[in-house]
Steps between C-alpha positions, in 0.01 A plus 500: 500500500128494593414166647164498312691452167633157601196387697369270219869365442541411872152352541578244223824366655630313811844639548581215737474269206614708207846678450321779320577847657236633732565858406658603817843567342518826285752524217726799459360751252711550193324803358383276226213266452579128475316215346529116522353217292471170682443171324253326722415122444178481714172337393597631141836636392473880463719810538440762788577862388563733800542877462617714791226755578455708813699260719359167385512282191193521292465155352349313211511134410585493126362150408699439189794720594619824335562521135734723299270489206287825488224291330451275808241601772580324806246458780620631822274427796541766773572342853554642845784737578823345608779632736805646326705239696320235271719616216789284655282195559602189309422156622216263562160576662378191680225289353174590659592862540370788293692489157670169598795418250841624392577866443790615292631868462482497123565860441562826697607855441365851496184656353367847447159637368515676177490872506165631605396187681461491885506130598236513762262712287579293186419168678182632645397626154592164347771585254869524588782549253845441642855387416697211647861441511587144633707211421251357252218758445591838347322800342136627498198313641141567568257358751136544400211397716224296320139575529342331804332172382319477849244774545541659832828326567861630524716534198795255517601416156747702293697455173879531507619624161851562370550837317628491140854638579873393464455225777202335320544169334200419287450119465762417770404195687822433676476744797315256735729224419751662748479292811794644712435749791655836451566503874658151566548333150277226615240308288149430622599133562795611729274741688235226551773273626657753719833487347742772354587840620288741692378800297703825514300781660345775307231666704680459829846597371613851587627696194873500448728794403468440135136386501299717252133597537242603251344837433183502303546818297530317161206387285483179305660642186857391402623198663213481742667197686694718749428806702784736570718376785576756777779446742405574864860563620590757238437876512163598349660714245657221321326181601783303367680221693869474560474119434231292332451143597565310187238303287553123515446218255268208536685172396333321210584182302456664155494873405154659391422423143248760408540862377547794744826372663864623495746212533854593640800289556530399875805643639732315742610772750392729790176686482578867553294833506710794358382834642634843383432821687692813444780341320554247772437131423400240741467119442279304739446129530144346475472564884604863470860464622753754368764323295623803309855446625517155366406620146670844497571488130144442411403777739738746353371425148142554620563839664442707164146358480197713592318429828358151452448140638594210281442136555769266381750237577870504546695219323840395393530390145731252329693557170182404307309775681282248708439549876733301720380460862835336612689790350276747686573322827872511435481874411324586831731281697807671350345858492568506128166629377600753246410277214150403619191600304172649626235359262197731522153374417243730667472878574299575803554879583627773269557854630170586675290232337402152641488282198372177679146537393603521147481182277848320462500611123523866612749448775743291287473750217599793728767287659651427152505862407645599824796260467569590140530865599741395773705225359714292737654157434436406868125586469312307238138480390340162499315441175205269475316280253133489431503176306380170641645452851585141447725580209684755698554244782622244257756741364607618848552136605702420187721793582561373850303783656295504821169513340219756418310762701168599340309817584165621405539792263193691633557453879616760750798434735392338816728427801484138614433172301252523222365291217572793256872404529597127461828318471589171335844347552694280273600310811331466847655738737447625849649674797574284825613580838816319591459318819828304498777325290664164483864406474681167414832446675510873568425613136199680401231278355149658474259775640179418692199726384174587641209734451259670736148380584377772734751532767647141430799423289420183311775275350487479116816300414863538429688688230790293382632659189596829358793573727803619306819608671412869466141436655638309786757773580233744553237261653718325765576819703117577524423146619768492776392852615147398543551151630254386779493220753143377431287432200280788397243270327155413653416209274557138611642419155806731558842331513621373835794623695824326408881575489470610120192720550555867590199721599461867394296795637209534242626830360664410165294479178620305203356487150500152341372317199352147529352231281165469693369331816508145639191330613590627852495859390878542500701667236680283248838567336539841645775718386645803689502839311610736778402676822235780474595795730192695379223286648430446860487128610140542654361579159608166358171308496387161388399426147364154552429241228139423459382242778381155408136612617475775242245436227581551128289466181566174314237582233209721458241439765681230684705581816752261635758517794839600416611175655464356153854645461612303802576204276754698284843360560732662752209689661511747205225747460385705196391856496178563309429116473162587345642684198343348179786405264279312248145645431173306556423270221213262402335546830810435692624766742841698453819297577667701782855546618432255790381238249824545315715456808296202600541351155886544520488336843322208368706424192823666601694177597414351153602829320825578677737242330408680168584855618755460782855624437390669190453875429121567478314777324169612644186637351324727751151640499456713808166629390384158355553360147276774350743772640862590423738210486865500590763253390776471740828309482731705723447593875365828600523654842238376732508146357432234759821332647307170435566544118870444448730711287748311275796656322569380147857528354499793257182663622524798736161478666398187696187301393215374700495131620229308678630204706239438755115481550538817712661666210189411291277658764716811487442503120120484570536797749630711201230370264752294303246280298753355242832339558753470215817331599810458285539149342851456643622244743425579858798705637663528161351800304714441199437130457191351309285304743202436264356569169152635439319471166208745507215404274316821413207464260346754269152617603349277224662178623300272723638356813506142375761608252707633782473169688612308182804735475598436866486124437720537179754715692505235782571225246784692331666560835460147609658374179803709599527345835333782707201475734207732431240648730199712427304778659238763413619864461204643673402633168421341160820303453712229654852456617710198434800494739806280527743487802874502423774331679806702591741542220764736366264638241412870502184676409584567122516107438169451691325771304627367167393148597146625578484694184605201303233273651241764418627562153494119419129480613418813299683361193305183524159656551530867361112515489475428878812684646688832454826632655422857421318683764354766262122482496495525127670149488303328773145483354376151555820377652678453837818708567769280640660737758855381558600847640438418856829311500770766558693615790261773626174372335230394730185278480206510741555255784303182552182585710568870467170701475455724201374862481210390289120491575396194698843477682634218295820322588767324300405135589737195478333217328569124442516400130179307549329827567641662173196408289291685236232559775738677737352820640766732644250727654422247772837562661474815713601622847180360661514157333866422458604415858229224521585360155874492587427258786350254261757503216847346439592766246879559486561237767804374306653837452778457767638196314426642147823710444686394179824638363444738206821427330388152408168621358694753287713225363203293411326784326810575294559143411149403406446453123169447360317624186373857525152565366479712176387842546 
């Protein structure tokens, strides 16, 4: 590299003070041009685009960052050439040094000039067209030098423009919201604090056997986002690899919701690549190990296929046809793999054609046609859905499946982790390295897990459930065969030596499910699924929960520390705490998921006696109250263990039950904005525990009339010996509620009593009340809804928020507050906690239970003249 190219770069830096590379180290050539984009928080936040040209990085500071919208012209200020080793730099430049601030590897990959463009000549001429294929940036781009605004000066200002191709996203404003390094997974805050993993090398990494490089023999037509891969280790006449490193998924909380995505059911098995050449089929693991002998029946069925390479997953299926990881483990342990299925989801090579540059739509269409022509029960095509990803996820979870994998339909196949493939699980899962196990009186008790931080194995917690007899029969021999004398963990928080602790060589990998993380970063309620023999232990790396110093958005324009979550019970943390669940209204900012959790924490102890021990249905709004709503009464896979499951006699599926404040926080995490418990006695789903009289006015009825109706129902109940309480519904009505003492009465008698009370009121005042819910009969009157009083009927819980504008809540009231001037809208998430501290509403509830049998007898024996109709 000519020293003159880096003169300006070196003159500006003191390498005794900064960790930036001096340019002495030279990366290995890959035969392809590389690029990086570094997010740089210096005097002003900007993004540095660097293109490899003639042994250095030509560099531009893109002041507002790249845009996928072709209508955006982003200013790119040309800066000094940088050494290629700079493409691996991520860290903090000391204050006072040139460019002082944090630097994040925001994107990286390969680039190539469009056909007819020589990079050096094009840059000199001031107009370069090129394509990039990275983790976040794809497709065609242009750099256009602006006219010099300083006569006689050098030209430094350029425009970076996205081409209108398949990778363009007009109007997209979400790209720059990504704040995770593609090299380390760290946020800017973590980089500034010096925490988290070091970045994985890219420029200084020697190419592996399966690394593909780019040729630049294709113009920007077609998919444009990918240049044709060429395998260095294959003969020039075929240019096709024996093994292709698989494309991997980025974990996300929710699937993509926009168009242009294919959503597939996430399979619970072993990732495999099926290669056929000359009627010989080979099955390789994700690391390229030949496992054909283990899956001989699948290999035999694949042999009639033409030469090809297919990406897929091998699974065992249960009688319902669903993947069963435990059954897969058992089949491998027993060598009984004849009934396993290879689920094929991508076609990479076919005969002499490399299909990886083609869009997913084309690859899957050819895969489906290929398998239809060569039918086999052991090799099955994976269908996909192009509807809303969240709906597919909800369906998958209800069916007790793993989750959803979403893939961009227009994207090529790229080895390694990419944002064009994402995964969303129904329940949190991970692989861990086993560092030991514990026993109690000689009997197996739990596993001790860890993950790698660089070269250090860090303890992440214990796995104490999921060990059936069949699993232990396979697991225990592996443990004893790999027992060690000393702990493999580097962290101080690891378990200490003891007679019941047995250490392991860090070679075994286990797949687990867990409910989340504790405040100390340890896994909670982890369950063992099985050993993974297809993944090396050294590849099991940390997926840390967000640190307390990370910043999140609380409301537009205001940044607050994530320590605002520190007050949540049990050290619980939310993902996406800034997500707006209720929109802005009347000048107030949106109400976020974090505010919902904080509200539940504030009122939870008051609310719990009214929901504990009772099945509870949830109204969930993952995209806010203006998005799709889900009414959920049964558990789905992935539900937090903090939300209990309760079995009810006669019902096959268990119901949800919230018994703790932590359970309320877990409800907030899944955007459950309404709680609707049964009205049974706590712990007795089939016994009446309270009666709810719902006063629902017609649109033309004023609220003072609803107040008068509540007072009348109260008086009627009190005359029958019951104690009545009142609350707003969070809407336009009121609830009158009376608690019941334990009795032998069943729900039919309770419902009949409630109907009789309402019927009596309607008979006495037919111009005010009606029992028929039909709108045609309700004009000018109040519907007395007694139907809340049945075995499985629900009513919104006291203090529960409602999925309505303004984030109102169902507020308990004293009878002194039930006056004509009562304004239900004043009771909302942001006002109710403070008001609750100043009220004695429902203070007598614990002593107010009365037997319903006596009230029924009084109602039946009461004789008084009836008003003529």
